[in-house]
C-alpha positions as CSV (number, residue, x, y, z in Angstrom):
1,M,34.3,1.2,70.4
2,A,32.5,3.1,67.5
3,E,30.1,5.8,68.4
4,C,26.7,4.5,67.4
5,A,25.5,6.7,64.2
6,V,21.7,7.9,64.2
7,P,20.0,8.8,60.7
8,V,18.5,12.2,61.0
9,L,16.4,13.9,58.0
10,F,17.9,17.7,58.0
11,C,15.3,20.1,56.5
12,F,15.9,23.9,55.8
13,S,13.5,25.9,53.5
14,S,12.6,23.4,50.7
15,F,15.8,21.3,51.2
16,S,15.7,17.9,53.0
17,R,19.1,15.8,53.3
18,V,19.4,12.5,55.1
19,S,22.7,12.2,57.2
20,S,23.6,11.0,60.6
21,V,24.8,12.4,64.0
22,P,26.6,10.0,66.9
23,A,23.8,8.8,69.7
24,G,23.7,11.6,72.1
25,S,24.0,14.6,70.1
26,G,22.7,18.0,71.2
27,H,21.9,21.2,70.1
28,E,25.6,22.6,69.4
29,V,26.2,19.2,67.3
30,L,22.7,19.7,65.5
31,I,23.7,23.3,64.6
32,Q,27.0,22.4,63.2
33,K,25.5,19.9,61.0
34,F,22.8,22.3,59.8
35,L,25.9,24.3,58.9
36,S,27.8,21.8,57.1
37,L,24.8,20.3,55.2
38,Y,23.3,24.2,54.2
39,G,26.0,26.5,55.1
40,G,25.9,28.7,51.9
41,L,22.0,28.9,52.2
42,I,22.0,30.0,56.1
43,G,22.7,33.8,56.6
44,V,25.0,34.2,59.4
45,H,23.1,37.3,60.3
46,R,20.1,35.3,61.0
47,K,18.5,34.0,64.2
48,F,17.1,30.2,64.0
49,V,15.3,27.6,65.8
50,I,15.6,23.8,65.4
51,Q,12.5,22.2,65.4
52,L,11.7,18.5,65.9
53,E,8.8,16.8,64.3
54,S,6.4,15.6,66.9
55,P,4.2,12.2,66.1
56,E,2.3,13.1,69.1
57,W,1.1,16.5,67.9
58,G,1.5,15.9,64.1
59,E,3.5,18.9,63.6
60,Y,6.9,20.4,64.5
61,I,7.8,21.7,67.9
62,D,10.7,23.9,69.1
63,L,13.5,21.5,70.0
64,P,13.2,20.6,73.9
65,K,15.5,21.9,76.3
66,G,18.2,19.3,76.9
67,F,17.2,17.4,73.7
68,V,19.7,14.7,72.5
69,V,19.4,12.5,69.3
70,T,18.8,8.6,70.4
71,E,16.8,7.4,67.4
72,R,15.6,8.4,63.8
73,C,14.2,11.8,63.9
74,K,13.2,14.6,61.4
75,L,14.7,18.1,62.3
76,R,14.2,21.4,60.5
77,L,15.9,24.7,60.8
78,V,13.5,27.7,60.9
79,S,15.5,30.9,60.1
80,L,14.6,34.5,61.3
81,Q,15.6,37.3,59.1
82,V,17.6,40.2,61.4
83,P,16.7,43.5,59.9
84,M,19.8,44.7,58.0
85,T,19.4,48.1,59.7
86,S,20.4,46.5,62.9
87,L,23.7,44.9,61.8
88,G,26.7,45.7,63.8
89,N,24.9,48.0,66.3
90,L,25.9,47.3,69.8
91,V,23.5,48.4,72.4
92,A,24.6,48.1,76.1
93,S,21.3,46.3,77.0
94,S,21.6,43.4,74.6
95,T,25.6,42.8,74.7
96,V,27.5,40.5,76.5
97,F,31.3,40.4,76.8
98,F,33.4,37.4,76.3
99,C,36.7,37.1,77.7
100,C,38.5,34.1,76.4
101,D,41.6,32.2,78.2
102,M,43.8,35.2,79.3
103,Q,46.0,33.4,81.4
104,E,49.5,33.6,83.2
105,R,50.9,30.6,81.3
106,F,50.5,32.2,78.0
107,R,52.4,35.4,79.0
108,P,55.8,34.4,77.3
109,A,54.4,32.6,74.5
110,I,51.5,34.9,72.7
111,K,52.7,37.7,70.3
112,Y,52.2,41.0,72.0
113,F,50.3,39.5,75.2
114,G,51.2,42.6,77.3
115,D,49.3,44.8,74.9
116,I,46.5,42.3,74.7
117,I,46.4,42.4,78.4
118,S,46.3,46.2,78.5
119,V,43.3,46.4,75.9
120,G,41.5,43.3,77.5
121,Q,41.5,45.3,81.0
122,R,40.2,48.3,79.3
123,L,37.2,46.3,77.6
124,V,36.4,45.0,81.2
125,Q,36.6,47.8,83.2
126,G,34.2,49.5,80.2
127,A,31.6,46.6,80.5
128,H,31.7,47.3,84.3
129,V,31.0,50.9,83.8
130,L,28.1,50.0,81.4
131,G,26.7,47.3,83.2
132,I,27.4,44.9,80.6
133,P,27.7,41.1,81.8
134,V,31.0,39.7,81.1
135,I,31.9,36.0,81.0
136,V,35.5,34.7,81.6
137,T,36.7,31.3,80.7
138,E,40.1,29.9,81.6
139,Q,41.4,27.0,79.8
140,Y,42.6,23.9,81.8
141,P,43.6,26.4,84.7
142,K,45.2,23.3,86.9
143,G,48.0,23.7,84.3
144,L,48.0,26.9,82.7
145,G,46.9,29.2,85.7
146,S,44.4,31.7,86.4
147,T,43.3,34.8,84.4
148,V,46.3,37.2,84.6
149,T,46.1,39.8,87.5
150,E,46.2,42.7,85.7
151,I,42.6,41.9,84.2
152,D,40.2,42.2,87.2
153,V,37.7,39.3,87.1
154,T,35.9,40.1,90.5
155,T,33.1,41.8,88.6
156,A,32.8,39.3,86.0
157,K,29.5,37.3,85.6
158,M,31.3,33.9,86.0
159,V,34.9,32.4,85.5
160,V,34.3,29.4,84.1
161,P,37.3,26.6,83.8
162,K,37.1,24.7,80.7
163,T,39.0,22.0,78.5
164,K,37.0,22.6,75.1
165,F,38.6,25.1,72.8
166,S,35.4,27.0,72.5
167,M,33.9,29.1,75.3
168,V,30.4,27.8,74.5
169,V,30.5,24.9,77.1
170,P,27.1,24.0,79.0
171,V,27.6,26.3,81.8
172,V,28.0,29.5,79.4
173,E,25.0,28.2,77.1
174,D,22.6,28.1,80.4
175,A,23.9,31.9,81.0
176,L,23.1,32.7,77.2
177,N,19.9,31.0,77.9
178,E,19.1,33.1,81.0
179,M,19.9,36.2,79.2
180,P,17.5,35.8,76.3
181,G,17.7,39.7,75.1
182,V,21.1,39.3,74.4
183,Q,21.7,39.5,70.8
184,S,25.8,40.6,70.5
185,V,28.8,39.2,71.9
186,V,31.9,41.2,72.0
187,L,34.8,38.6,72.2
188,F,38.5,39.0,73.1
189,G,41.5,36.8,74.3
190,V,43.6,34.1,72.9
191,E,44.5,32.3,70.9
192,T,42.7,34.0,67.6
193,H,43.0,31.0,65.5
194,V,41.9,28.4,68.1
195,C,39.7,29.3,70.9
196,I,38.6,32.7,69.8
197,Q,37.7,31.3,66.2
198,Q,35.9,28.2,67.5
199,T,34.0,30.3,70.1
200,A,32.8,32.7,67.3
201,L,31.7,30.2,64.9
202,D,29.7,28.5,67.6
203,L,28.0,31.8,68.5
204,I,27.0,32.6,65.0
205,G,25.6,29.0,64.9
206,R,23.3,30.4,67.6
207,G,22.2,33.2,65.5
208,L,24.2,35.7,67.8
209,E,26.3,38.6,66.0
210,V,29.7,38.5,66.9
211,H,32.2,41.6,67.3
212,I,35.9,40.5,67.6
213,V,38.1,43.0,69.0
214,A,41.4,43.0,67.0
215,D,43.5,44.7,69.4
216,A,42.6,42.4,72.0
217,T,43.2,39.1,70.7
218,S,46.3,37.1,69.5
219,S,48.2,34.0,68.9
220,R,51.8,32.5,69.3
221,S,52.3,33.5,65.4
222,M,51.3,36.6,63.6
223,M,50.5,34.5,60.8
224,D,48.0,32.3,62.4
225,R,46.3,35.4,64.1
226,M,46.0,37.6,60.9
227,F,44.8,34.8,59.0
228,A,42.1,33.7,61.6
229,L,41.1,37.2,61.6
230,E,40.6,37.4,57.7
231,R,38.8,33.8,57.7
232,L,36.4,35.0,60.2
233,A,35.8,38.5,58.7
234,R,34.7,36.6,55.5
235,T,32.0,34.8,57.7
236,G,30.2,37.8,58.3
237,I,31.8,38.0,62.0
238,I,32.7,42.0,62.8
239,I,36.4,42.9,63.3
240,T,36.7,46.0,65.2
241,T,38.9,47.5,67.8
242,S,38.3,48.1,71.4
243,E,37.9,52.1,71.1
244,A,35.4,51.5,68.3
245,I,33.3,48.8,70.6
246,L,33.5,51.4,73.9
247,L,32.3,54.4,71.7
248,Q,29.4,52.5,69.8
249,L,28.4,51.4,73.0
250,V,27.9,55.2,74.7
251,A,27.2,56.5,71.1
252,D,26.4,60.0,72.8
253,K,28.8,62.4,74.6
254,D,25.7,63.1,76.4
255,H,25.7,59.3,78.0
256,P,25.7,59.5,81.5
257,H,28.8,57.3,81.5
258,F,30.7,59.1,78.7
259,K,33.6,60.7,80.7
260,E,34.4,57.1,82.2
261,I,34.7,55.8,78.9
262,Q,36.5,58.6,77.8
263,N,39.2,58.4,80.1
264,L,39.6,54.6,79.7
265,I,40.3,55.2,76.0
266,K,42.3,58.6,76.7
267,A,45.5,56.8,75.7
268,S,45.6,55.2,72.4
269,A,45.6,51.5,72.7
270,P,48.6,49.9,71.6
271,E,48.5,48.4,67.8
272,S,50.0,45.3,69.1
273,G,51.5,44.3,65.7
274,L,48.5,44.6,63.7
275,L,50.0,47.3,61.4
276,S,53.4,45.2,60.9
277,K,53.9,42.5,58.3
278,V,52.9,39.2,58.7
């Protein structure tokens, strides 16, 4: 049976466009619809909020928590410009790490998986040292197994099973909502062109700045891996390295945890095929 489509008026800036979404669509679907209608006009380095026209109040109100579309309505996207000077800056107190699907069953299939595991563990250790929360997901763990034992997830904020490719599932959305000060997500894991890519796009759709750690993410093929990184860079997502991330977070040799971070990066991270031809 076909899904029931509900007409919605999507407004952004001085533009208004009628479209439709399936009945029951929530915040994530609405964000994606706004991006599909106005993607060229919405800066990826902006935070924004969806508002709903309220007949009761005679004006727009912020989209209520848990809202889903059940009937014809009028929505607008209010965009808040982030100061350009802040773009790319990482501060521990406003950062969260996302570790995506680093599971045992992927070991024989993912290119340079051993290198990716090694760098992923550095990042998880660094986050623990700096007091940065780590959110871990596992794709269909019943069939694909748990996170590899080399990566210690016992200090993670949560380990979330999922079937959706993106890490932005309801329990993760709830966790982000409980951390209103978070502005930046450091993202790593597998596969670059599937779960990493879809997670990154969902996160920028929420107005978050995304840093993908190139030496801690891979795919089954180098072609998919490299083209995904190129595509994501063109959307304004920051493609960086593990050492750059960790040193940016300490920022100063007088940082109280500099020595611990320095020990983590004393041996250079493996290049994991990033310098080889596709």
